[in-house]
Every structure is written in C-alpha cells, then in structure tokens.
PDB file with SEQRES, HELIX, SHEET and CRYST1 records, atoms N, CA, C and O in Angstrom:
SEQRES   1 A   88  MET ASN GLY THR VAL SER ALA GLU ALA PRO THR VAL ALA          
SEQRES   2 A   88  SER LEU LEU SER THR GLY CYS ALA ILE VAL VAL GLY SER          
SEQRES   3 A   88  GLU ALA ARG SER GLN HIS SER VAL GLN VAL VAL GLN VAL          
SEQRES   4 A   88  ALA VAL LEU CYS VAL LEU CYS LEU THR VAL ILE PHE GLY          
SEQRES   5 A   88  ILE VAL PHE LEU GLY CYS ASN LEU LEU LEU ARG ALA GLU          
SEQRES   6 A   88  SER MET MET ALA LEU LEU ALA ARG ASP ARG ARG PRO SER          
SEQRES   7 A   88  LYS GLU MET GLU VAL GLY ILE ALA GLY THR                      
HELIX    1 AA1 VAL A   12  ARG A   75  1                                  64    
HELIX    2 AA2 LYS A   79  GLY A   87  1                                   9    
CRYST1    1.000    1.000    1.000  90.00  90.00  90.00 P 1           1          
ATOM      1  N   MET A   1     219.185 138.902  56.577  1.00  0.00           N  
ATOM      2  CA  MET A   1     219.705 140.081  57.191  1.00  0.00           C  
ATOM      3  C   MET A   1     218.965 141.340  56.769  1.00  0.00           C  
ATOM      4  O   MET A   1     219.376 142.440  57.138  1.00  0.00           O  
ATOM      5  N   ASN A   2     217.907 141.213  56.021  1.00  0.00           N  
ATOM      6  CA  ASN A   2     217.191 142.391  55.584  1.00  0.00           C  
ATOM      7  C   ASN A   2     216.039 142.739  56.534  1.00  0.00           C  
ATOM      8  O   ASN A   2     215.300 143.686  56.264  1.00  0.00           O  
ATOM      9  N   GLY A   3     215.864 141.994  57.646  1.00  0.00           N  
ATOM     10  CA  GLY A   3     214.868 142.325  58.645  1.00  0.00           C  
ATOM     11  C   GLY A   3     213.545 141.583  58.471  1.00  0.00           C  
ATOM     12  O   GLY A   3     212.608 141.859  59.219  1.00  0.00           O  
ATOM     13  N   THR A   4     213.426 140.682  57.550  1.00  0.00           N  
ATOM     14  CA  THR A   4     212.198 139.912  57.387  1.00  0.00           C  
ATOM     15  C   THR A   4     212.298 138.634  58.200  1.00  0.00           C  
ATOM     16  O   THR A   4     213.380 138.076  58.384  1.00  0.00           O  
ATOM     17  N   VAL A   5     211.186 138.196  58.666  1.00  0.00           N  
ATOM     18  CA  VAL A   5     211.135 136.969  59.451  1.00  0.00           C  
ATOM     19  C   VAL A   5     210.738 135.847  58.508  1.00  0.00           C  
ATOM     20  O   VAL A   5     209.773 135.960  57.753  1.00  0.00           O  
ATOM     21  N   SER A   6     211.492 134.776  58.565  1.00  0.00           N  
ATOM     22  CA  SER A   6     211.163 133.658  57.685  1.00  0.00           C  
ATOM     23  C   SER A   6     209.928 132.934  58.218  1.00  0.00           C  
ATOM     24  O   SER A   6     209.641 132.971  59.414  1.00  0.00           O  
ATOM     25  N   ALA A   7     209.218 132.290  57.330  1.00  0.00           N  
ATOM     26  CA  ALA A   7     207.996 131.588  57.702  1.00  0.00           C  
ATOM     27  C   ALA A   7     208.293 130.356  58.532  1.00  0.00           C  
ATOM     28  O   ALA A   7     207.399 129.830  59.194  1.00  0.00           O  
ATOM     29  N   GLU A   8     209.495 129.898  58.512  1.00  0.00           N  
ATOM     30  CA  GLU A   8     209.858 128.669  59.210  1.00  0.00           C  
ATOM     31  C   GLU A   8     210.281 128.914  60.651  1.00  0.00           C  
ATOM     32  O   GLU A   8     210.301 127.969  61.440  1.00  0.00           O  
ATOM     33  N   ALA A   9     210.610 130.105  61.015  1.00  0.00           N  
ATOM     34  CA  ALA A   9     211.076 130.382  62.368  1.00  0.00           C  
ATOM     35  C   ALA A   9     209.865 130.570  63.282  1.00  0.00           C  
ATOM     36  O   ALA A   9     209.065 131.480  63.065  1.00  0.00           O  
ATOM     37  N   PRO A  10     209.720 129.703  64.323  1.00  0.00           N  
ATOM     38  CA  PRO A  10     208.572 129.854  65.220  1.00  0.00           C  
ATOM     39  C   PRO A  10     208.773 131.040  66.156  1.00  0.00           C  
ATOM     40  O   PRO A  10     209.885 131.309  66.610  1.00  0.00           O  
ATOM     41  N   THR A  11     207.695 131.733  66.432  1.00  0.00           N  
ATOM     42  CA  THR A  11     207.755 132.851  67.367  1.00  0.00           C  
ATOM     43  C   THR A  11     207.275 132.371  68.730  1.00  0.00           C  
ATOM     44  O   THR A  11     206.720 131.279  68.850  1.00  0.00           O  
ATOM     45  N   VAL A  12     207.485 133.173  69.735  1.00  0.00           N  
ATOM     46  CA  VAL A  12     207.066 132.826  71.088  1.00  0.00           C  
ATOM     47  C   VAL A  12     205.547 132.733  71.160  1.00  0.00           C  
ATOM     48  O   VAL A  12     205.013 131.842  71.820  1.00  0.00           O  
ATOM     49  N   ALA A  13     204.857 133.629  70.499  1.00  0.00           N  
ATOM     50  CA  ALA A  13     203.390 133.629  70.521  1.00  0.00           C  
ATOM     51  C   ALA A  13     202.842 132.370  69.866  1.00  0.00           C  
ATOM     52  O   ALA A  13     201.888 131.771  70.363  1.00  0.00           O  
ATOM     53  N   SER A  14     203.447 131.966  68.747  1.00  0.00           N  
ATOM     54  CA  SER A  14     202.952 130.755  68.081  1.00  0.00           C  
ATOM     55  C   SER A  14     203.241 129.519  68.923  1.00  0.00           C  
ATOM     56  O   SER A  14     202.424 128.599  68.965  1.00  0.00           O  
ATOM     57  N   LEU A  15     204.388 129.483  69.595  1.00  0.00           N  
ATOM     58  CA  LEU A  15     204.693 128.342  70.473  1.00  0.00           C  
ATOM     59  C   LEU A  15     203.720 128.282  71.647  1.00  0.00           C  
ATOM     60  O   LEU A  15     203.262 127.198  72.008  1.00  0.00           O  
ATOM     61  N   LEU A  16     203.396 129.424  72.248  1.00  0.00           N  
ATOM     62  CA  LEU A  16     202.461 129.436  73.374  1.00  0.00           C  
ATOM     63  C   LEU A  16     201.061 129.025  72.941  1.00  0.00           C  
ATOM     64  O   LEU A  16     200.390 128.269  73.644  1.00  0.00           O  
ATOM     65  N   SER A  17     200.620 129.514  71.794  1.00  0.00           N  
ATOM     66  CA  SER A  17     199.277 129.150  71.345  1.00  0.00           C  
ATOM     67  C   SER A  17     199.197 127.669  70.998  1.00  0.00           C  
ATOM     68  O   SER A  17     198.177 127.026  71.248  1.00  0.00           O  
ATOM     69  N   THR A  18     200.263 127.125  70.425  1.00  0.00           N  
ATOM     70  CA  THR A  18     200.282 125.689  70.118  1.00  0.00           C  
ATOM     71  C   THR A  18     200.285 124.872  71.402  1.00  0.00           C  
ATOM     72  O   THR A  18     199.582 123.866  71.501  1.00  0.00           O  
ATOM     73  N   GLY A  19     201.072 125.299  72.389  1.00  0.00           N  
ATOM     74  CA  GLY A  19     201.111 124.587  73.665  1.00  0.00           C  
ATOM     75  C   GLY A  19     199.777 124.629  74.377  1.00  0.00           C  
ATOM     76  O   GLY A  19     199.351 123.631  74.960  1.00  0.00           O  
ATOM     77  N   CYS A  20     199.103 125.786  74.335  1.00  0.00           N  
ATOM     78  CA  CYS A  20     197.787 125.895  74.972  1.00  0.00           C  
ATOM     79  C   CYS A  20     196.768 125.029  74.256  1.00  0.00           C  
ATOM     80  O   CYS A  20     195.915 124.426  74.908  1.00  0.00           O  
ATOM     81  N   ALA A  21     196.830 124.951  72.949  1.00  0.00           N  
ATOM     82  CA  ALA A  21     195.895 124.121  72.187  1.00  0.00           C  
ATOM     83  C   ALA A  21     196.084 122.645  72.525  1.00  0.00           C  
ATOM     84  O   ALA A  21     195.115 121.890  72.612  1.00  0.00           O  
ATOM     85  N   ILE A  22     197.335 122.244  72.713  1.00  0.00           N  
ATOM     86  CA  ILE A  22     197.596 120.839  73.055  1.00  0.00           C  
ATOM     87  C   ILE A  22     197.049 120.526  74.444  1.00  0.00           C  
ATOM     88  O   ILE A  22     196.451 119.469  74.648  1.00  0.00           O  
ATOM     89  N   VAL A  23     197.247 121.435  75.403  1.00  0.00           N  
ATOM     90  CA  VAL A  23     196.758 121.212  76.759  1.00  0.00           C  
ATOM     91  C   VAL A  23     195.236 121.192  76.777  1.00  0.00           C  
ATOM     92  O   VAL A  23     194.639 120.319  77.407  1.00  0.00           O  
ATOM     93  N   VAL A  24     194.603 122.136  76.097  1.00  0.00           N  
ATOM     94  CA  VAL A  24     193.149 122.184  76.059  1.00  0.00           C  
ATOM     95  C   VAL A  24     192.605 120.955  75.346  1.00  0.00           C  
ATOM     96  O   VAL A  24     191.603 120.385  75.777  1.00  0.00           O  
ATOM     97  N   GLY A  25     193.241 120.544  74.279  1.00  0.00           N  
ATOM     98  CA  GLY A  25     192.809 119.357  73.550  1.00  0.00           C  
ATOM     99  C   GLY A  25     192.922 118.100  74.391  1.00  0.00           C  
ATOM    100  O   GLY A  25     192.042 117.241  74.332  1.00  0.00           O  
ATOM    101  N   SER A  26     193.978 117.972  75.170  1.00  0.00           N  
ATOM    102  CA  SER A  26     194.132 116.781  76.007  1.00  0.00           C  
ATOM    103  C   SER A  26     193.131 116.794  77.161  1.00  0.00           C  
ATOM    104  O   SER A  26     192.657 115.737  77.577  1.00  0.00           O  
ATOM    105  N   GLU A  27     192.804 117.982  77.682  1.00  0.00           N  
ATOM    106  CA  GLU A  27     191.793 118.053  78.739  1.00  0.00           C  
ATOM    107  C   GLU A  27     190.425 117.666  78.197  1.00  0.00           C  
ATOM    108  O   GLU A  27     189.652 116.986  78.873  1.00  0.00           O  
ATOM    109  N   ALA A  28     190.127 118.103  76.968  1.00  0.00           N  
ATOM    110  CA  ALA A  28     188.836 117.752  76.379  1.00  0.00           C  
ATOM    111  C   ALA A  28     188.759 116.249  76.142  1.00  0.00           C  
ATOM    112  O   ALA A  28     187.724 115.632  76.393  1.00  0.00           O  
ATOM    113  N   ARG A  29     189.857 115.653  75.657  1.00  0.00           N  
ATOM    114  CA  ARG A  29     189.865 114.202  75.454  1.00  0.00           C  
ATOM    115  C   ARG A  29     189.774 113.470  76.777  1.00  0.00           C  
ATOM    116  O   ARG A  29     189.106 112.441  76.879  1.00  0.00           O  
ATOM    117  N   SER A  30     190.444 113.998  77.792  1.00  0.00           N  
ATOM    118  CA  SER A  30     190.404 113.371  79.113  1.00  0.00           C  
ATOM    119  C   SER A  30     188.993 113.438  79.689  1.00  0.00           C  
ATOM    120  O   SER A  30     188.500 112.467  80.264  1.00  0.00           O  
ATOM    121  N   GLN A  31     188.353 114.584  79.532  1.00  0.00           N  
ATOM    122  CA  GLN A  31     186.983 114.735  80.050  1.00  0.00           C  
ATOM    123  C   GLN A  31     186.028 113.819  79.282  1.00  0.00           C  
ATOM    124  O   GLN A  31     185.114 113.236  79.864  1.00  0.00           O  
ATOM    125  N   HIS A  32     186.245 113.702  77.989  1.00  0.00           N  
ATOM    126  CA  HIS A  32     185.396 112.808  77.185  1.00  0.00           C  
ATOM    127  C   HIS A  32     185.583 111.355  77.612  1.00  0.00           C  
ATOM    128  O   HIS A  32     184.609 110.609  77.710  1.00  0.00           O  
ATOM    129  N   SER A  33     186.816 110.951  77.863  1.00  0.00           N  
ATOM    130  CA  SER A  33     187.059 109.565  78.276  1.00  0.00           C  
ATOM    131  C   SER A  33     186.478 109.300  79.665  1.00  0.00           C  
ATOM    132  O   SER A  33     186.014 108.192  79.937  1.00  0.00           O  
ATOM    133  N   VAL A  34     186.499 110.297  80.541  1.00  0.00           N  
ATOM    134  CA  VAL A  34     185.890 110.146  81.865  1.00  0.00           C  
ATOM    135  C   VAL A  34     184.387 109.958  81.728  1.00  0.00           C  
ATOM    136  O   VAL A  34     183.796 109.135  82.426  1.00  0.00           O  
ATOM    137  N   GLN A  35     183.761 110.724  80.824  1.00  0.00           N  
ATOM    138  CA  GLN A  35     182.322 110.581  80.614  1.00  0.00           C  
ATOM    139  C   GLN A  35     181.983 109.216  80.028  1.00  0.00           C  
ATOM    140  O   GLN A  35     180.971 108.621  80.396  1.00  0.00           O  
ATOM    141  N   VAL A  36     182.810 108.716  79.128  1.00  0.00           N  
ATOM    142  CA  VAL A  36     182.575 107.395  78.537  1.00  0.00           C  
ATOM    143  C   VAL A  36     182.671 106.313  79.604  1.00  0.00           C  
ATOM    144  O   VAL A  36     181.870 105.379  79.617  1.00  0.00           O  
ATOM    145  N   VAL A  37     183.646 106.436  80.495  1.00  0.00           N  
ATOM    146  CA  VAL A  37     183.797 105.458  81.579  1.00  0.00           C  
ATOM    147  C   VAL A  37     182.603 105.527  82.519  1.00  0.00           C  
ATOM    148  O   VAL A  37     182.121 104.490  82.973  1.00  0.00           O  
ATOM    149  N   GLN A  38     182.118 106.721  82.819  1.00  0.00           N  
ATOM    150  CA  GLN A  38     180.957 106.859  83.694  1.00  0.00           C  
ATOM    151  C   GLN A  38     179.723 106.219  83.078  1.00  0.00           C  
ATOM    152  O   GLN A  38     178.954 105.559  83.777  1.00  0.00           O  
ATOM    153  N   VAL A  39     179.525 106.405  81.786  1.00  0.00           N  
ATOM    154  CA  VAL A  39     178.380 105.804  81.109  1.00  0.00           C  
ATOM    155  C   VAL A  39     178.499 104.285  81.121  1.00  0.00           C  
ATOM    156  O   VAL A  39     177.508 103.586  81.336  1.00  0.00           O  
ATOM    157  N   ALA A  40     179.703 103.770  80.892  1.00  0.00           N  
ATOM    158  CA  ALA A  40     179.900 102.318  80.888  1.00  0.00           C  
ATOM    159  C   ALA A  40     179.622 101.721  82.268  1.00  0.00           C  
ATOM    160  O   ALA A  40     178.979 100.677  82.374  1.00  0.00           O  
ATOM    161  N   VAL A  41     180.099 102.373  83.311  1.00  0.00           N  
ATOM    162  CA  VAL A  41     179.863 101.882  84.679  1.00  0.00           C  
ATOM    163  C   VAL A  41     178.379 101.930  85.016  1.00  0.00           C  
ATOM    164  O   VAL A  41     177.857 101.011  85.647  1.00  0.00           O  
ATOM    165  N   LEU A  42     177.700 102.985  84.606  1.00  0.00           N  
ATOM    166  CA  LEU A  42     176.266 103.101  84.857  1.00  0.00           C  
ATOM    167  C   LEU A  42     175.497 101.997  84.141  1.00  0.00           C  
ATOM    168  O   LEU A  42     174.561 101.429  84.703  1.00  0.00           O  
ATOM    169  N   CYS A  43     175.884 101.691  82.907  1.00  0.00           N  
ATOM    170  CA  CYS A  43     175.221 100.612  82.168  1.00  0.00           C  
ATOM    171  C   CYS A  43     175.425  99.261  82.847  1.00  0.00           C  
ATOM    172  O   CYS A  43     174.489  98.469  82.954  1.00  0.00           O  
ATOM    173  N   VAL A  44     176.642  99.001  83.302  1.00  0.00           N  
ATOM    174  CA  VAL A  44     176.915  97.729  83.982  1.00  0.00           C  
ATOM    175  C   VAL A  44     176.106  97.622  85.271  1.00  0.00           C  
ATOM    176  O   VAL A  44     175.562  96.560  85.575  1.00  0.00           O  
ATOM    177  N   LEU A  45     176.023  98.706  86.024  1.00  0.00           N  
ATOM    178  CA  LEU A  45     175.245  98.679  87.267  1.00  0.00           C  
ATOM    179  C   LEU A  45     173.757  98.474  86.986  1.00  0.00           C  
ATOM    180  O   LEU A  45     173.087  97.731  87.703  1.00  0.00           O  
ATOM    181  N   CYS A  46     173.245  99.121  85.957  1.00  0.00           N  
ATOM    182  CA  CYS A  46     171.830  98.939  85.606  1.00  0.00           C  
ATOM    183  C   CYS A  46     171.550  97.497  85.199  1.00  0.00           C  
ATOM    184  O   CYS A  46     170.546  96.917  85.613  1.00  0.00           O  
ATOM    185  N   LEU A  47     172.430  96.919  84.393  1.00  0.00           N  
ATOM    186  CA  LEU A  47     172.238  95.528  83.982  1.00  0.00           C  
ATOM    187  C   LEU A  47     172.323  94.584  85.178  1.00  0.00           C  
ATOM    188  O   LEU A  47     171.585  93.602  85.247  1.00  0.00           O  
ATOM    189  N   THR A  48     173.215  94.878  86.115  1.00  0.00           N  
ATOM    190  CA  THR A  48     173.332  94.044  87.312  1.00  0.00           C  
ATOM    191  C   THR A  48     172.048  94.087  88.124  1.00  0.00           C  
ATOM    192  O   THR A  48     171.573  93.053  88.592  1.00  0.00           O  
ATOM    193  N   VAL A  49     171.486  95.272  88.291  1.00  0.00           N  
ATOM    194  CA  VAL A  49     170.244  95.404  89.051  1.00  0.00           C  
ATOM    195  C   VAL A  49     169.101  94.692  88.336  1.00  0.00           C  
ATOM    196  O   VAL A  49     168.310  93.993  88.969  1.00  0.00           O  
ATOM    197  N   ILE A  50     169.012  94.866  87.019  1.00  0.00           N  
ATOM    198  CA  ILE A  50     167.921  94.227  86.263  1.00  0.00           C  
ATOM    199  C   ILE A  50     168.017  92.715  86.355  1.00  0.00           C  
ATOM    200  O   ILE A  50     167.018  92.047  86.620  1.00  0.00           O  
ATOM    201  N   PHE A  51     169.218  92.163  86.137  1.00  0.00           N  
ATOM    202  CA  PHE A  51     169.365  90.705  86.223  1.00  0.00           C  
ATOM    203  C   PHE A  51     169.143  90.207  87.643  1.00  0.00           C  
ATOM    204  O   PHE A  51     168.601  89.118  87.831  1.00  0.00           O  
ATOM    205  N   GLY A  52     169.546  90.974  88.641  1.00  0.00           N  
ATOM    206  CA  GLY A  52     169.294  90.587  90.023  1.00  0.00           C  
ATOM    207  C   GLY A  52     167.816  90.510  90.326  1.00  0.00           C  
ATOM    208  O   GLY A  52     167.358  89.576  90.984  1.00  0.00           O  
ATOM    209  N   ILE A  53     167.064  91.492  89.847  1.00  0.00           N  
ATOM    210  CA  ILE A  53     165.615  91.473  90.071  1.00  0.00           C  
ATOM    211  C   ILE A  53     164.974  90.298  89.355  1.00  0.00           C  
ATOM    212  O   ILE A  53     164.105  89.627  89.913  1.00  0.00           O  
ATOM    213  N   VAL A  54     165.399  90.042  88.112  1.00  0.00           N  
ATOM    214  CA  VAL A  54     164.815  88.934  87.347  1.00  0.00           C  
ATOM    215  C   VAL A  54     165.108  87.603  88.022  1.00  0.00           C  
ATOM    216  O   VAL A  54     164.203  86.788  88.201  1.00  0.00           O  
ATOM    217  N   PHE A  55     166.364  87.372  88.399  1.00  0.00           N  
ATOM    218  CA  PHE A  55     166.705  86.081  89.002  1.00  0.00           C  
ATOM    219  C   PHE A  55     166.089  85.925  90.388  1.00  0.00           C  
ATOM    220  O   PHE A  55     165.678  84.825  90.759  1.00  0.00           O  
ATOM    221  N   LEU A  56     166.019  87.005  91.154  1.00  0.00           N  
ATOM    222  CA  LEU A  56     165.366  86.934  92.454  1.00  0.00           C  
ATOM    223  C   LEU A  56     163.881  86.651  92.287  1.00  0.00           C  
ATOM    224  O   LEU A  56     163.307  85.865  93.040  1.00  0.00           O  
ATOM    225  N   GLY A  57     163.262  87.288  91.306  1.00  0.00           N  
ATOM    226  CA  GLY A  57     161.852  87.039  91.042  1.00  0.00           C  
ATOM    227  C   GLY A  57     161.594  85.608  90.612  1.00  0.00           C  
ATOM    228  O   GLY A  57     160.610  84.999  91.034  1.00  0.00           O  
ATOM    229  N   CYS A  58     162.478  85.062  89.768  1.00  0.00           N  
ATOM    230  CA  CYS A  58     162.315  83.663  89.338  1.00  0.00           C  
ATOM    231  C   CYS A  58     162.485  82.715  90.512  1.00  0.00           C  
ATOM    232  O   CYS A  58     161.758  81.728  90.627  1.00  0.00           O  
ATOM    233  N   ASN A  59     163.441  83.009  91.384  1.00  0.00           N  
ATOM    234  CA  ASN A  59     163.661  82.163  92.552  1.00  0.00           C  
ATOM    235  C   ASN A  59     162.439  82.192  93.464  1.00  0.00           C  
ATOM    236  O   ASN A  59     162.004  81.149  93.952  1.00  0.00           O  
ATOM    237  N   LEU A  60     161.890  83.366  93.694  1.00  0.00           N  
ATOM    238  CA  LEU A  60     160.704  83.461  94.540  1.00  0.00           C  
ATOM    239  C   LEU A  60     159.503  82.775  93.893  1.00  0.00           C  
ATOM    240  O   LEU A  60     158.682  82.177  94.588  1.00  0.00           O  
ATOM    241  N   LEU A  61     159.400  82.858  92.583  1.00  0.00           N  
ATOM    242  CA  LEU A  61     158.306  82.194  91.877  1.00  0.00           C  
ATOM    243  C   LEU A  61     158.415  80.678  92.005  1.00  0.00           C  
ATOM    244  O   LEU A  61     157.412  79.995  92.215  1.00  0.00           O  
ATOM    245  N   LEU A  62     159.628  80.157  91.879  1.00  0.00           N  
ATOM    246  CA  LEU A  62     159.817  78.710  92.027  1.00  0.00           C  
ATOM    247  C   LEU A  62     159.499  78.261  93.451  1.00  0.00           C  
ATOM    248  O   LEU A  62     158.887  77.213  93.657  1.00  0.00           O  
ATOM    249  N   ARG A  63     159.917  79.055  94.422  1.00  0.00           N  
ATOM    250  CA  ARG A  63     159.611  78.689  95.813  1.00  0.00           C  
ATOM    251  C   ARG A  63     158.109  78.723  96.061  1.00  0.00           C  
ATOM    252  O   ARG A  63     157.577  77.853  96.750  1.00  0.00           O  
ATOM    253  N   ALA A  64     157.430  79.703  95.516  1.00  0.00           N  
ATOM    254  CA  ALA A  64     155.980  79.803  95.698  1.00  0.00           C  
ATOM    255  C   ALA A  64     155.279  78.616  95.054  1.00  0.00           C  
ATOM    256  O   ALA A  64     154.322  78.081  95.613  1.00  0.00           O  
ATOM    257  N   GLU A  65     155.750  78.202  93.879  1.00  0.00           N  
ATOM    258  CA  GLU A  65     155.144  77.042  93.226  1.00  0.00           C  
ATOM    259  C   GLU A  65     155.346  75.770  94.044  1.00  0.00           C  
ATOM    260  O   GLU A  65     154.437  74.946  94.149  1.00  0.00           O  
ATOM    261  N   SER A  66     156.535  75.610  94.622  1.00  0.00           N  
ATOM    262  CA  SER A  66     156.775  74.403  95.421  1.00  0.00           C  
ATOM    263  C   SER A  66     155.937  74.426  96.699  1.00  0.00           C  
ATOM    264  O   SER A  66     155.464  73.383  97.149  1.00  0.00           O  
ATOM    265  N   MET A  67     155.751  75.610  97.283  1.00  0.00           N  
ATOM    266  CA  MET A  67     154.915  75.691  98.475  1.00  0.00           C  
ATOM    267  C   MET A  67     153.450  75.411  98.137  1.00  0.00           C  
ATOM    268  O   MET A  67     152.734  74.781  98.916  1.00  0.00           O  
ATOM    269  N   MET A  68     153.012  75.884  96.970  1.00  0.00           N  
ATOM    270  CA  MET A  68     151.643  75.604  96.551  1.00  0.00           C  
ATOM    271  C   MET A  68     151.460  74.111  96.313  1.00  0.00           C  
ATOM    272  O   MET A  68     150.399  73.563  96.612  1.00  0.00           O  
ATOM    273  N   ALA A  69     152.478  73.450  95.781  1.00  0.00           N  
ATOM    274  CA  ALA A  69     152.381  72.010  95.559  1.00  0.00           C  
ATOM    275  C   ALA A  69     152.277  71.272  96.895  1.00  0.00           C  
ATOM    276  O   ALA A  69     151.529  70.301  97.008  1.00  0.00           O  
ATOM    277  N   LEU A  70     153.021  71.726  97.904  1.00  0.00           N  
ATOM    278  CA  LEU A  70     152.932  71.106  99.231  1.00  0.00           C  
ATOM    279  C   LEU A  70     151.546  71.302  99.828  1.00  0.00           C  
ATOM    280  O   LEU A  70     150.981  70.375 100.409  1.00  0.00           O  
ATOM    281  N   LEU A  71     150.998  72.505  99.685  1.00  0.00           N  
ATOM    282  CA  LEU A  71     149.664  72.765 100.223  1.00  0.00           C  
ATOM    283  C   LEU A  71     148.603  71.953  99.486  1.00  0.00           C  
ATOM    284  O   LEU A  71     147.660  71.459 100.104  1.00  0.00           O  
ATOM    285  N   ALA A  72     148.750  71.814  98.186  1.00  0.00           N  
ATOM    286  CA  ALA A  72     147.773  71.044  97.417  1.00  0.00           C  
ATOM    287  C   ALA A  72     147.818  69.576  97.823  1.00  0.00           C  
ATOM    288  O   ALA A  72     146.779  68.918  97.880  1.00  0.00           O  
ATOM    289  N   ARG A  73     148.998  69.063  98.103  1.00  0.00           N  
ATOM    290  CA  ARG A  73     149.120  67.666  98.532  1.00  0.00           C  
ATOM    291  C   ARG A  73     148.495  67.479  99.915  1.00  0.00           C  
ATOM    292  O   ARG A  73     147.880  66.444 100.173  1.00  0.00           O  
ATOM    293  N   ASP A  74     148.639  68.444 100.790  1.00  0.00           N  
ATOM    294  CA  ASP A  74     148.068  68.351 102.131  1.00  0.00           C  
ATOM    295  C   ASP A  74     146.550  68.470 102.115  1.00  0.00           C  
ATOM    296  O   ASP A  74     145.892  67.928 103.002  1.00  0.00           O  
ATOM    297  N   ARG A  75     145.989  69.142 101.162  1.00  0.00           N  
ATOM    298  CA  ARG A  75     144.545  69.364 101.132  1.00  0.00           C  
ATOM    299  C   ARG A  75     143.786  68.172 100.573  1.00  0.00           C  
ATOM    300  O   ARG A  75     142.577  68.058 100.774  1.00  0.00           O  
ATOM    301  N   ARG A  76     144.486  67.281  99.870  1.00  0.00           N  
ATOM    302  CA  ARG A  76     143.786  66.104  99.355  1.00  0.00           C  
ATOM    303  C   ARG A  76     143.435  65.175 100.510  1.00  0.00           C  
ATOM    304  O   ARG A  76     144.253  64.970 101.407  1.00  0.00           O  
ATOM    305  N   PRO A  77     142.268  64.630 100.502  1.00  0.00           N  
ATOM    306  CA  PRO A  77     141.910  63.715 101.602  1.00  0.00           C  
ATOM    307  C   PRO A  77     142.746  62.435 101.519  1.00  0.00           C  
ATOM    308  O   PRO A  77     143.050  61.941 100.433  1.00  0.00           O  
ATOM    309  N   SER A  78     143.098  61.929 102.656  1.00  0.00           N  
ATOM    310  CA  SER A  78     143.921  60.723 102.687  1.00  0.00           C  
ATOM    311  C   SER A  78     143.071  59.494 102.392  1.00  0.00           C  
ATOM    312  O   SER A  78     141.844  59.537 102.485  1.00  0.00           O  
ATOM    313  N   LYS A  79     143.729  58.409 102.038  1.00  0.00           N  
ATOM    314  CA  LYS A  79     143.011  57.168 101.722  1.00  0.00           C  
ATOM    315  C   LYS A  79     142.402  56.560 102.988  1.00  0.00           C  
ATOM    316  O   LYS A  79     141.370  55.892 102.921  1.00  0.00           O  
ATOM    317  N   GLU A  80     143.025  56.784 104.116  1.00  0.00           N  
ATOM    318  CA  GLU A  80     142.482  56.252 105.364  1.00  0.00           C  
ATOM    319  C   GLU A  80     141.135  56.895 105.670  1.00  0.00           C  
ATOM    320  O   GLU A  80     140.220  56.241 106.171  1.00  0.00           O  
ATOM    321  N   MET A  81     141.028  58.164 105.367  1.00  0.00           N  
ATOM    322  CA  MET A  81     139.764  58.844 105.606  1.00  0.00           C  
ATOM    323  C   MET A  81     138.665  58.290 104.718  1.00  0.00           C  
ATOM    324  O   MET A  81     137.517  58.162 105.143  1.00  0.00           O  
ATOM    325  N   GLU A  82     139.025  57.959 103.476  1.00  0.00           N  
ATOM    326  CA  GLU A  82     138.027  57.389 102.541  1.00  0.00           C  
ATOM    327  C   GLU A  82     137.564  56.022 103.024  1.00  0.00           C  
ATOM    328  O   GLU A  82     136.383  55.689 102.921  1.00  0.00           O  
ATOM    329  N   VAL A  83     138.499  55.227 103.556  1.00  0.00           N  
ATOM    330  CA  VAL A  83     138.145  53.903 104.064  1.00  0.00           C  
ATOM    331  C   VAL A  83     137.233  54.044 105.274  1.00  0.00           C  
ATOM    332  O   VAL A  83     136.276  53.283 105.411  1.00  0.00           O  
ATOM    333  N   GLY A  84     137.508  54.992 106.143  1.00  0.00           N  
ATOM    334  CA  GLY A  84     136.687  55.188 107.324  1.00  0.00           C  
ATOM    335  C   GLY A  84     135.279  55.630 106.975  1.00  0.00           C  
ATOM    336  O   GLY A  84     134.310  55.214 107.610  1.00  0.00           O  
ATOM    337  N   ILE A  85     135.175  56.467 105.975  1.00  0.00           N  
ATOM    338  CA  ILE A  85     133.846  56.945 105.553  1.00  0.00           C  
ATOM    339  C   ILE A  85     133.074  55.815 104.884  1.00  0.00           C  
ATOM    340  O   ILE A  85     131.880  55.655 105.138  1.00  0.00           O  
ATOM    341  N   ALA A  86     133.731  55.030 104.035  1.00  0.00           N  
ATOM    342  CA  ALA A  86     133.065  53.971 103.308  1.00  0.00           C  
ATOM    343  C   ALA A  86     132.700  52.819 104.247  1.00  0.00           C  
ATOM    344  O   ALA A  86     131.730  52.115 103.967  1.00  0.00           O  
ATOM    345  N   GLY A  87     133.435  52.589 105.359  1.00  0.00           N  
ATOM    346  CA  GLY A  87     133.192  51.461 106.258  1.00  0.00           C  
ATOM    347  C   GLY A  87     132.057  51.728 107.225  1.00  0.00           C  
ATOM    348  O   GLY A  87     131.585  50.788 107.864  1.00  0.00           O  
ATOM    349  N   THR A  88     131.606  52.929 107.362  1.00  0.00           N  
ATOM    350  CA  THR A  88     130.544  53.198 108.341  1.00  0.00           C  
ATOM    351  C   THR A  88     129.175  53.006 107.818  1.00  0.00           C  
ATOM    352  O   THR A  88     128.203  53.202 108.546  1.00  0.00           O  
TER     353      THR A  88                                                      
END                                                                             
C-alpha cells in the first residue's frame, strides 16, 4: 500500500513483449523448419535424377552390348560359305 510495484506482478507492457517474443520465435522456428523440408525435398529429387540417369545409362549400355554381339555374330562367315569356297 505504499505505492511500490512488486517484482512479481506482471505489467501489461511485459506481457505484450513476452507474447510478441513467443510469436516471433515460433515464426522463426516455423520458417527454419520450412527451409529444412525444402532442402530435404531438393536432396531427394537430386538423388532420384542421379539414380535415374545412372540406371538408364546402364540399361542403354547393356542393350548396346547385346546389339553389338548380334552384329558380330552376323558378320562371321557361315560354315556353308567356307564349304563352297573350299569345294571349288
């Protein structure tokens, strides 16, 4: 009753500043979590593209090797041709 304010009684200004700090802090955490999610999604997409290129390249390489094997088999002279040449 002597006109002094006790240290334990919150004032309106202190309540508003605390409330603003909580809101700003949650927005900063929210923005940080959004950035973390964006980085994670970007990493997953990059890995998907890299693995897609690698597996597509391996598939094309295997197909090219099998086609080369078919061409090499076709280019060898047949045994009938050898018999015809040797019989003349």
